[in-house]
SESEMAR-487588 format. One record per atom (N, C-alpha, C, O, CB): z, y, x; residue in one letter. Coordinates in steps of 0.2 Angstrom, whole numbers, plus 5000, padded with zeros to 4 digits. Atoms other than C-alpha are relative to their C-alpha. Glycine has a CB too. Layout:
# SESEMAR-487588
ZYXA...
END
This chain:
# SESEMAR-487588
499849985008X493650185116X500849964997X500849904999X499349984995X499350045004X495450115106X499649944996X499049954994X500650074993X500250035005X495049955097X500150034992X499850014988X500349945001X500349975006X495450085081X499350014999X498949984996X500250074999X500749994999X493950175086X499649974997X499249994993X499950005004X500850055001X492750015087X500150004992X499649984989X499849905004X500050025006X493350005069X499950054994X499950034988X500649975001X500149935004X492950185061X499450004998X498950025001X500150075004X500849985002X491550165049X500350014994X500950004992X499249945001X499949975007X491250225032X500549944994X500849964989X499150024997X500150065005X491550045023X500849975002X501149954997X499249945002X499350014997X493150005034X500550014996X500350074993X500250055006X499349975004X494950025022X500450015004X500449985009X500449964996X499749974997X496150115027X500749974999X501149985003X500050064999X499350025002X497650025019X499849925007X499349915010X500349974989X500150054994X498149865032X499849944994X499449904993X500849995005X500150065006X498349755015X499349985000X499249925002X500150044991X500649985001X496449795012X499749965006X499349925005X500050075000X500350024994X496149755031X499949945000X499449905000X500350025006X499850074997X496949585032X499649984995X499349934998X500749975002X500350045008X496249535013X499350005003X499049955002X500050054991X500850015001X494449575019X500049955008X499649905008X499350095000X500150034995X494649505036X500349915001X500149865004X500350055005X499950084999X495449335032X499649984994X499649914992X501049965000X500350045004X494249315016X499450005003X499049965000X500150024993X500650014996X492749355028X500149925003X499849865002X500050075006X499950054995X493249235039X500149924994X499849874995X500950045006X500050075004X493749085026X499450004997X499149944998X500650004994X500749995004X492149115016X499349995005X498849965004X500050094996X500750014994X490949125032X500249935001X499749894999X500050055008X499750064997X491948955038X499649954994X499149914995X501149994999X500250045009X491748875018X499250015000X499049964998X500450064992X500849994999X489948925019X499649945004X499249905003X500050055004X500550074995X489548825035X500349954999X499949905000X499950005009X500050095004X490348675028X499849994997X499749924996X500349964998X500150045006X489748665014X499150015001X498749974997X500450034993X500950034999X487748705023X499849955004X499449915003X499450055003X499950054995X488048595037X500049924994X499549884995X500850015004X500250045004X488548455022X499450004997X499049954998X500350014996X500249995003X487448515012X499049985003X498549964999X500450064999X500650014995X485848495027X500049935001X499549905001X500150045007X500050074997X486648315032X499849974994X499249944995X500849975003X500250035003X486548265013X499249994997X499049954993X500550014996X500649995002X484848325011X499649965006X499149935003X499950074999X500350054995X484048225029X500249944995X499749914992X500449995009X500050065002X484948075022X499449994992X499149944991X500949985000X500450035007X483948095003X499350025001X498950024997X500350034991X500949984999X482348145012X499849935003X499349905002X499950075007X500050064999X482647985021X499849934997X499349894997X500550005000X500050055005X483047865008X499350004996X498949954996X500850014995X500349985004X481747944997X499049985004X498549955001X500450085000X500650044998X480247915009X500049925001X499549885000X499850025005X500050075000X480747745014X499849984994X499349954994X500749965001X500150045007X480747714995X499650014999X499649994993X500450004996X500749995000X479147764995X499549975003X499049954999X499950035002X500250024999X478447695006X500049915000X499549875000X500150035004X499750095004X479347505001X499650004993X499349954992X501049994997X500550015009X478447534982X499450025002X499149975001X500150064993X500550014999X477147574987X499449985003X498850005003X500050025000X500450064997X476547434998X500149954996X499649904996X500349985007X499950065006X477147324985X499550024995X498950004996X501050004995X500849965006X476047424970X499449995005X499049965001X500050114999X500950004996X474447414983X500049944998X499849924993X499950025009X500250064999X474647244987X500149954993X499849894993X500449995005X500150035008X475047184968X499150024994X498849984991X500750044995X500650015002X473547274962X499449985002X498949964998X499950044999X500750044996X472347214975X499849934999X499249915000X500250005008X499950054999X472847044972X499949984992X499849924992X500549985005X500250005007X472547054951X499450014998X499250064999X500350034998X500849995003X470847024941X500250074999X500750114999X499649954990X500349915002X470047184940X500250024992X500450074990X498850025001X500150005007X470047144920X500950015000X501150064996X499549934995X499449985002X472047144921X500550075003X501050095000X500349955002X499749954996X472547304933X500150054998X500350105000X499950025005X500049915004X472347424920X500849994996X501350034996X499250044992X499150055004X474047324910X500650025006X501150045004X500049874999X499549994995X474847344927X500350075003X500850095005X499849975006X499949915000X474647534929X500750035000X500950075005X499750034995X499549965001X476147594922X500649975002X501050015004X500050024993X499850074998X477047424927X500450045008X501050055010X499249935002X499950004993X476847484945X500250075002X500650085007X499449985004X499949934998X476947674945X500650005001X500949954998X499750064996X499349974998X478647764950X500050084997X499550124995X500249995010X500249945003X479247924945X499850065004X499850125001X500550014998X500149964996X478648004960X499249995003X499050035007X500649995005X500450035000X477147914960X499649974996X499949934992X500149985003X500350035006X475647854949X499649975004X499449995009X499850054993X500450025000X474447754950X499249994997X499149954992X500449975000X500649995001X472647774946X499349985000X499050005004X500050025000X500550054997X471147654943X499450065002X499250104998X499949934994X500649945001X469647784950X499950025006X500250005011X500250054995X499849954992X469247904964X500550054999X500950065004X499250055003X499449964999X470448034958X499650054998X499250054994X500450015006X500149915001X470248234959X499650025007X499850005012X500950055001X500249944993X469348324972X500650035003X500950075000X499650074998X499449924997X470648404986X499850015007X499250005009X500949985001X500049984994X470848455003X500349955003X500649905001X500350075000X499650014997X471448395017X500950045002X501050115003X499650005004X499349965000X473548435020X500349965005X500549905004X500450014993X499650044996X474248405035X500750035005X500850035011X499549965005X499549954999X475648525035X500549984998X500549954993X499850064997X499350025003X477548495034X500149954993X499849894993X500250074997X499850085003X478248385020X499349964999X499249904998X500550004992X500550025005X476548365013X499749925006X499649865006X499450094998X500450094994X475948245031X500649975002X500449945007X499550025010X499650075000X477648145031X499549974995X499149934996X500850014998X500250065003X477248085016X499349984999X499149934996X500250004993X500650044998X475348055020X500249965005X500049905003X499550045003X499750064997X476147965033X500249944999X500049895001X500350025003X499950065004X477047865021X499449974996X499349914995X500550024995X500450055004X475747815012X499349965004X499149915001X499850054994X500450034994X474547775026X500349945002X500049895000X499950045006X499650044998X475947665033X500149944995X500249884997X500550045002X500150045005X476047585016X499549964999X499449914996X500250024996X500950055002X474247535014X499849965005X499549915004X499250064999X499850044995X474347475031X499350005002X499050055000X500449924999X500750004996X472647425041X499349984996X498850004998X500149955005X500250065006X471947325025X499550074999X499050085001X500649944993X500549975005X471147485015X499950075004X500450115006X500350004990X500349924999X470147645020X500750034996X501150024991X499050014995X499449985008X471447765014X499850095004X499850105010X501249975000X500149954997X471047955014X500550054995X500350064989X499350025001X499749945004X472448095008X499850074999X499650105003X500650015002X500349945001X472148245001X500450054995X500650024990X499350004998X499549965005X473248404993X499450024995X498850024997X500550085003X500449975006X472448454976X500450074999X500950094997X500149944993X499949925001X472148644976X500350014995X500349964990X499450045000X499649985005X473248744964X500449964997X500549964990X499650024995X499650065006X474348604958X500650015007X500649955010X499649904996X499550014999X475948644968X499949965008X499549975012X500249974994X499950054995X476348504983X499849914998X499949865001X500750015003X500450065003X475348374971X499549975007X499250015012X499550044991X500650044993X474348234985X499949974998X500349944994X500249975007X500250065001X473348104981X499749945005X499449975010X499650024995X499950034995X473147954991X499149964997X499149934991X500849975002X500650044999X471147884993X499949955000X499749975006X499850005002X500050084997X470947694996X499449954995X499249964989X500849964998X500150055006X469947544990X499949935002X499849915008X499450024995X499550054998X470447404987X499349925002X498749935004X500649974991X500350044995X469847234994X499049964998X498549945001X500649945000X500650015001X468547194981X499450064999X498850064998X499949964995X500649944999X467747374983X500150034996X499750074995X499349984999X499949975004X468647444969X500450055002X500950055005X500249964997X499449934999X469347654969X500749974998X500749934995X499850064994X499249995003X471347664967X500150095004X500150115010X500749915003X499549964998X472147814968X500650034998X500750054992X499950025003X499150005000X474047864972X500150074999X500050115003X500649975007X500049935004X474248004961X501050035003X501550015000X499949994987X499250004998X476048074972X500350084998X500150135000X500050005010X499649925003X477148224964X500749995003X501249965001X500250014989X499350024997X478548234977X500550054995X500550104992X500050035009X499449945006X480248294965X500450025007X500250015013X500749964991X499649984995X481648364973X500449955004X500749915001X500450044997X499750044996X482448274987X500850004999X501149955001X499850015007X499450045004X484248314979X500250034997X500750054998X500649985002X499649985005X484548374964X500650044998X501150014996X500149974999X499249985003X486048494960X500250004993X500050034988X500150075002X499849985004X487048454948X500150064996X500150124999X500549975001X499849945006X487448564931X500550065002X500650125003X500349964993X499349995000X489048584934X500550025009X501150035011X500349914996X499849974992X489148634954X500150075001X500650105004X499449985006X499749944998X489048804952X500450065001X500550115004X499850015001X499349985003X490648814942X500449985004X500950015004X500149984994X499450024994X491548714956X499950045005X500350055009X500049925003X499949964992X490848834970X500450064996X500950084998X499050035006X499549935001X491448994958X500549975000X500849985006X500150054993X499550025000X492948904955X500650005006X501250015007X499949944998X499750004994X493248894973X500350055004X500850065008X499749975003X499949914998X492849054976X500750054998X501150095001X499250044996X499449955003X494149124964X500449965005X500349985010X500350014990X499550054996X495448994972X500250015007X500850005009X499749955001X499849954996X495149084989X500150065002X500350085007X499950015003X499849925000X495249244985X500850004994X501150054993X499150074996X499349995002X496849204975X500550005008X500850045010X500349924994X499450014993X497649134992X500050025004X500450015009X500149965003X500249964994X496749255003X500750054999X501250075003X499250034999X499649945002X497649394993X500949964998X501350004998X499650044992X499350014999X499449294991X500450005006X501050025006X500049954999X499749984994X499549285009X499950055004X500250065009X500049965004X499749934998X499249445013X500550034995X500750084998X499550045000X499349985004X500649494998X500450005003X500850055003X500149974996X499650034996X501549385009X500350045007X500850055010X499649935001X499549964994X501449475024X500050085002X500150105007X499849965008X500049974999X501249635021X500550044995X500650114995X499550005000X499450005006X502749645006X500550035005X500750095003X500349914996X499549974997X504049675019X499750055004X500250095005X500349965004X500149934997X503149815028X500050044993X499950104995X499150015006X500149935005X503049925012X500850004997X501050054995X499349994991X499150015003X504949865007X500450045009X500950085009X500349864999X499649974993X505449925028X499850084999X500250125002X499849965008X500049955000X504450075024X500150044994X499950104994X499450015003X499649995008X505150115006X500950015003X501150065001X499949904993X499650004998X506750085015X500250075004X500750125003X499949955002X500049944996X506450215029X500050054996X500550094997X499550015005X500249945003X505850345017X500850034995X501050094994X499349974994X499450005006X507550315006X500550015004X501150035002X500249934994X499349974995X508750355022X500350024998X500150074995X500150045005X499549924999X510250445020X500649975002X500849924998X500250054993X499450044999X511650395029X500750034997X501250014998X500049995008X499449975006X512750505016X499949964995X500349984990X499950084997X499750025005X512550405005X500049934999X499449915001X499750034994X500050055001X513050215002X499549964996X499849944990X500650004998X500350055004X511550104996X500049935002X500349905006X499450025001X500050084998X511249944996X499650005006X499250035008X499649954995X500750024994X510449865012X499649964999X499749924995X500149985007X500750034999X508749795017X500349934998X500749905001X499650005007X499850075000X508749615011X499649955005X499049955006X499749974993X500250054993X508649495027X499949944998X500249905001X500549995006X500250035002X507949375018X499249985000X498750024998X500350024997X500850004999X506249285021X499749965007X500049915010X499750095002X500450054992X505049215038X500750035006X501150065003X498850065005X499649974995X506349255054X499850045004X500250065008X500149965003X500149944998X505349385059X500350064997X500650114999X499450015001X499849935008X505649495042X500849995001X501150055003X499649954988X499450015000X507349435043X500350055008X500750095008X500149915000X499949954993X507549505061X499950075000X500450115001X499549985005X499949925003X506849675056X500450034997X500750084999X499650024995X499649985003X507749685043X500850025000X501150074998X500049964997X499149984996X509549665052X500150065004X500650095006X500349955005X500049954993X508749785066X500050074996X500550104998X499150005007X500149965005X508349915052X500950014998X501250065000X499449984994X499449995003X510249885044X500450025005X500950065004X500349934996X499649994994X511049895062X499950095001X500350145003X499849955006X500149944998X510150045064X500250074997X500550124999X499450005000X499549945007X510750145047X500550015002X500650075003X500249974993X499450004999X512350095051X500350055006X500650105005X500249945002X500049974992X512350155069X499850094999X500150135003X499349955004X500149945001X511550315061X500750054997X500850114998X499649994995X499649995005X512850335048X500850015005X501250065004X499849924993X499749994998X514150315060X500250055007X500750065009X500149954999X500049934998X513750445072X499950054996X500350094999X499550025005X500049945003X513450575060X500650014998X500850074998X499650004995X499250025002X515250515054X500450035004X500850075002X500349935001X499650004994X515850525072X499950095001X500350125004X499749945006X500149915000X515150725072X500250044996X500550104996X499350035001X499549955005X515750785058X500849994998X501150034994X499649994993X499350004995X517550725065X500050065004X500250115002X500049935006X499849964997X517450815076X499850074999X500250115001X499949985006X499949925002X516950975070X500550004997X501050035000X499550024995X499450015003X518250945057X500750035005X501050085004X500049934998X499550004994X519450925072X500150065001X500650104999X499849975006X500149944998X518951065079X500150074997X500350135000X499649995002X500049945007X518951195066X500849994999X501250035000X499449984991X499350025002X520551105061X500750035005X501250055004X500049915001X499450014995X521451125076X500050095003X500550125005X499749945008X499949925000X520651325079X500450054997X500650105000X499550014999X499449965006X521751395062X500750015005X501050065004X500349954992X499350005000X523351355072X499950095006X500150145004X500449915003X500049944996X522951485090X499750054997X499850114999X499750005005X500249945003X522051595076X500450064996X500550124996X499649974996X499449975004X523451625066X500550035006X500650095006X500549944995X499749984995X524551645082X499750065002X500150105003X500049965005X500149944997X523451785089X499850084994X499850144994X499349975004X500049935007X523251885071X500750015000X500850075000X499849974991X499149985002X525251885069X500050055009X500150115009X500849915000X499949954993X525151955089X499550064998X499750115002X499749965007X500549955002X523652085082X500450024997X500550084998X499349984997X499849935006X524652145069X500750035003X500950095002X500249964989X499549964999X526252175078X500050055006X500450075009X500549955001X500049964993X525452275093X499850084995X499750094989X499349965007X500249945003X525052455089X499550034998X498950025000X500250035003X500749975002X523852555080X499450035004X499450085008X500050054994X500649964992X522352585090X499249984997X499149944992X500249955011X500750025004X520452565085X499949965005X499349985005X499450044996X500150054997X520352425099X500449924994X500249864993X500450035009X499650075003X521852315087X499450004993X499249954990X501050024997X500650005007X520652365071X499549945002X499649884999X499450084999X500350034996X519252295082X500249915001X499849875000X500050035006X499950094996X520152115088X500249994992X500249934991X500949985008X499850045007X520752105067X499549964999X499449904996X500250054993X500550015006X519152105062X499649945003X499449904999X499650074999X500150044997X518551985076X500249934996X499949884994X500350015006X499750095001X519851845072X500150004991X500249954989X501049985004X500350045006X519551845053X499249965000X499149914998X500150064994X500750044997X517651825060X500049935002X499549905002X499850035005X500050054996X518251695068X500349934995X500149874995X500450035007X499950045007X519351625053X499649984997X499749924995X500450024996X500350025005X518051625041X499449965004X499049945000X499950054995X500550044994X516851545056X500349914997X500149864993X500450025012X499950075000X518051395056X500049974994X499949914994X500549995004X499850015005X518551405037X499249974995X499149964989X500550084998X500850025001X516651365035X499649965000X499249944997X499650015001X500250084996X516451215047X500449984997X500249925000X500049985007X499350025002X518051155039X499549994995X499249944996X500650045000X500350015005X517151165023X499149965001X498949924996X500050074997X500550055000X515451085030X500449935002X500649894998X499350035006X499550064999X516350955036X500249954995X500249894994X500650015001X499750065006X517050895021X499649984994X499649934991X500750044996X500650025004X515650915011X499549965000X499149934995X499850034999X500350054998X514750815023X500249915000X499949865001X500050035005X499750084998X515950665022X500350014991X500649954990X500849995010X500150025004X516150695005X500850014997X501349985000X499649955000X499449955000X517550794996X500749944992X501149964989X499550114997X499650075004X518250614985X500350024992X500849994989X500849975005X500149975007X518150724968X499649944996X499149914998X499650085000X500150055007X518050594950X499450054998X499250115000X500850004993X500749965003X516450644940X500650034994X501150014992X499149954998X499650015009X516950714923X499550054996X499150094998X501150044999X500649955005X515950804908X500350054998X500950064996X499749974992X500049895001X515851004907X499750014993X499549964990X499350055006X500449985004X515251094894X499750055003X500050105005X500250024995X500449954996X514051194903X500050074999X500250125003X499449984999X499849925003X513951354893X500750025004X500750065009X500249994991X499249974998X516051384897X499849995007X500150045011X500749954997X499749974993X515751344914X499550035006X499550055011X500249935004X500649944996X514151444919X500550074999X500750105004X498950014995X499649955002X515251584909X500650015004X500950065004X500150004993X499450004997X516551564919X500250055009X500550095012X500149925001X500149974995X515951594934X499650055002X499650085008X499849965003X500149925001X514951754929X500550035000X500550085003X499850024994X499749935001X516351824924X500750015005X501250065005X500150004992X499649984994X517451794940X499650055004X499950105006X500149945004X500249944994X516251894950X499850064996X499650114999X499449985007X500149905003X515852044936X500850015001X500850075002X499850024988X499549995000X517752044937X500250025006X500750055007X500349964998X500049964994X517652094954X499450055001X499250075006X500049965007X500549954999X516152214950X499549985004X499350025008X500350075002X500550014995X514852114958X499649984992X499949974987X500149925007X500350015005X513352094946X499749965001X499249965005X499650054997X500250085002X513051914941X499949984993X500449974989X500649965002X500050015010X512351884923X499849945001X499949915006X499450054995X499950055004X511851734913X499450024996X499350074991X500749994997X500650015005X510151704906X499849964996X499749914998X499550015002X500050055008X509751644888X500749964999X501249965003X499249934999X499750055001X510751544881X500149925001X499749874999X500050024996X499750084998X511651384888X500449964995X500949974991X500650015006X499550065004X512251224880X499849955002X499249955005X500149984992X500050064998X512451054882X500849985006X501250025008X499149995003X499750044995X513450964894X499749945003X499249905002X500749974996X500250024994X513450884910X500549965002X501149965000X499750055004X499450074999X514450724919X499950025008X499449995011X499749904996X499949984995X514850804935X500550015007X501050035003X499850034999X499349974997X516150854950X500050064999X499650095002X500249995007X499849935002X516651004943X500150065006X499850115006X500850004997X500049964994X517251084959X499649995007X499650035012X500649995002X500750004994X515751034970X499450014994X498849984995X500049925006X500549965005X514751114956X499850045003X499350065005X500250024995X499849935000X515651274957X499950015007X499550065007X500750004998X500349984993X515451284976X499350035002X499150085006X500049965003X500849994998X513551254977X499850074998X499450115001X499649944995X500449945004X513251384964X500450085002X500250145002X500149994990X499949944997X514451494972X499650035009X499550095012X501049995000X500149984994X513751504988X499250034998X499050084999X500149925007X500549975003X512051504979X500050085000X499850135004X500049984993X499849935002X512651654972X500350065004X500050125002X500549984997X499649974991X513651744989X499450005003X499250055004X500649945005X501049974995X511751734998X499750034995X499250074998X499349935002X500349975002X511051804985X500250104999X499950155000X499949974995X499649934999X512251964982X500050055005X500050115006X500749995000X499949984991X512251965002X499250055000X499250115002X499849915007X500650014998X510351985002X499750074994X499250104995X499749915000X500249995002X510052064986X500350054995X500150104991X499749964999X499649955002X511452144979X500349974992X500949984991X499750075001X500250055004X511152034962X499949954997X499349944997X500050005001X500250085001X511151874955X499949984992X500250014988X500649955003X500050015009X510551794937X500049905002X499749875006X499150034994X500050075002X511051624933X499549974991X499649994985X501049975001X500450035003X509851514923X500249924999X500449885004X499450035003X499750075002X510151334914X499349984998X499150034995X500749994993X500550025006X508551224907X500349955002X500549925008X499250015000X500150135001X508651024902X499349995000X498950024997X500349944991X500950015001X507050934905X499949944996X500449924995X499649995010X500050035004X506650814894X500249945001X500549904997X499450004999X499450084999X507350654904X500650025000X501049975002X499949965009X499350005000X508850724903X500250035004X500850045003X500349965000X499649984992X509150804921X500250094998X500050114992X499249985009X499649935001X509850994921X499750025004X499749995009X500850015001X500149974993X509251114932X500250084999X500150134995X499150005004X499549954999X510351244937X499750075004X499750065010X500649965004X500649954993X509351404947X500350075001X500150114996X499150004997X499649924996X510151564954X499350055004X499150035009X500749975009X500549945000X508851714957X500150065001X500650104999X499850004996X499849904999X508751894963X499750015003X499549965007X500750045004X501049945000X507252004967X500250035009X499850075011X500150134991X499950014991X507952004988X499450015006X498950025003X500449935001X500650024995X506751985002X499849955001X499249955004X500150015004X500250074999X506751805001X499949985007X499950015012X499449994997X500450044994X506151685014X499550015002X499250054998X499949944998X500550014997X504751675025X499849924997X500349884997X500050015007X500050085002X503951495018X499949985003X500149925002X499749964995X500050064994X503551425034X500950005005X501049975010X499250045007X499350004996X505651455038X500549974991X501149994990X500250105004X499650035004X506251365020X500549965000X501149964998X499749984997X500050104999X506351195025X500650035006X501250025005X499049935005X499449974993X507351275044X500650044995X501150054999X499650065007X499449965002X508551385031X500749954999X501249965000X499850044993X499450045004X509551215022X500249975007X500649925007X499649934993X499850044992X509851165042X500850055001X500850114999X499250025009X499249975000X511851205045X499750045008X499350035012X500949915001X499949954995X512151355057X499450055002X499550095007X500349965005X500549974999X510451415055X499850074996X499550084991X499649944999X500149945002X510251595053X499250054999X498850065004X500650035005X500749975000X508751695046X500150075004X499750105008X499650024991X499749944996X509751855053X500449995006X501049975006X500550044995X499750034992X510251815071X500450075002X500550095008X499149985008X499249954998X511651975070X500649955001X500649904998X500250064993X499150045003X513551925071X500350044997X500850064999X500649995006X499849955005X513852055058X500049924993X499549894991X499450095000X500050055006X514451925043X499650034994X499449994990X500649984998X500449995006X513652035031X499449994998X499249994992X500050065000X500650024999X512052005036X499949945004X499649905000X499850045003X500150074998X512051855047X500349964999X500149915002X499850005005X499750035002X513251765042X500249925006X500149925012X499649994994X500250084995X513651575049X499649965000X499749915004X500549965001X500550025002X512251515043X500049904995X499649854995X499650015006X499650095003X513351345033X500150014993X500649984991X500949975005X500150005005X513051405016X499649964995X499849924991X499950054999X500750045001X511451325011X500249935001X500349904996X499450035005X500150045000X511651185020X500849954998X500949894998X499750005006X499450045005X513551145011X499849974995X499849914995X500550054997X500350015008X512651164994X499749934999X499849894995X499550054998X500650095002X511351024999X500549955001X500349904998X499249985007X499550054999X513050915006X500049994994X499749944990X500650025005X500050055006X513750914991X499750004993X500049984988X500650005000X500850025004X512150924980X500149904999X500349874995X499050035008X500050075001X512050734987X500649954998X500649894996X499849975005X499550045006X513750684982X500149994993X500249944991X500550025000X500150025008X513550724964X499650004997X499450034992X500250034995X500750025002X511950644963X499550054999X499050034995X500149974993X500549965003X510750794962X499750035007X499750025013X500350054995X500649984993X509650884974X500050085000X500150124995X499049975000X500049925001X509451064980X499350035003X499049995007X500650045004X500850004998X507751174982X500150074998X500450104994X499449954995X499949914999X507651354988X499050014999X498749965002X500550035010X500549984999X505751434986X500050084996X500550104993X499549954997X499949945000X505051614985X499950004992X499849954989X499450055004X500249985006X504851694967X499550034999X499350075004X500450044998X500749954999X503051764961X500550075000X501150064999X499350004990X499949935000X503451934962X500450035004X500550095004X500150034995X499549984994X504751934977X500749964997X500749934991X500150105001X499550054998X506351854980X500349934999X499849904998X500350024999X499850084999X507151674979X500549974994X501050004991X500449995009X499450045003X507951554971X500149925000X499649885000X500050014993X499750054998X508851414974X500449964991X500649984985X500750055006X499850035006X509251294961X500149925003X500049895009X499250014993X499550064998X510251134959X499749934992X499849934986X501350045001X500350045007X509550994949X500649954998X501149945002X499349955002X499550065003X510650854939X499649934999X499049935000X500350034992X500450065002X510250674934X500250004991X499949964988X500249915005X
END
């Protein structure tokens, strides 16, 4: 089983940030708890040894003093000779039971050592009174003496200690979070840069600052992006060069065909040459759109701009209409935008025989220009592929049905040059909608 499979638990987080945080925090918390436990245990044993040693020495002194005092003066000295963890009482004390287990056995042993072999001693536990012990002995003159021992906590905790512990845990969490953030943030930046990668746009390079590993990864990513852009530029230049060089022999072939005798074969040859010429022109248009046409942006009146496109088609008898009232302006590249919309309209006329243009202004200031039709549309699974160059839904060689497969690809490339985005989708009730969004 793989390492990843070993950690497929319901509680195991899915993000690298959470996993690193959990691992680091758990490891540091366990290490800190072990250190605290070892320190506490060592302090407990030291304090316990000191307490038992002090109890033995103090009791030995107190018993010796009481034994030497006259019986009439002993009562006055009881409070002076008592301590915080034991009290001397004249008399037999309370009845108890033998206790020779655990901490009680240790204290009993210390009392016996304090009394020595001079005084008979009996240590008992007082039932129902916690860990309270009483040592019963008889002094030299036969008087009974009771040592009432109430063990206190070996190591009392300071009131501020829980707050210090909580502050340390908060500091541990913050340091762990900061360390994880520093480690994971470059990965997030790299993922964002990869998602936004577009060789056709001159974006700012990924920052190459930070630790050496991060800087090396950023440099490698920037170099990769430059290589991709270079390869794409070479591809477009080759396409443009081939398309451009084909125009001259195609023109010579058309001239020779025009001089030939009128025959059915001549008409077919001229038609094929026109088809080749259109393909070459589309190839040049695609290359230029990929390379950027160098057009500057300007402010246009949307109403006049859309109406002029529709009137140009209507003058040639095409069914192109404008839906609703268009108003407002846009800052864009007019020739590029006109080519985008004419490509949309040409597709709609080719497959549906009619096209409708609509303009919508969004609340964020963006403008959506949509060309719709009631044609057969595009299968949902092929919508994305239809935007690729030279992809044709209809595979025939007939220009009227198959085309070159560059119309939508050119529109997409030009949309990038104007800072917009192209989207196509099927309309409810049938038909296709192609839209360009302008910022």
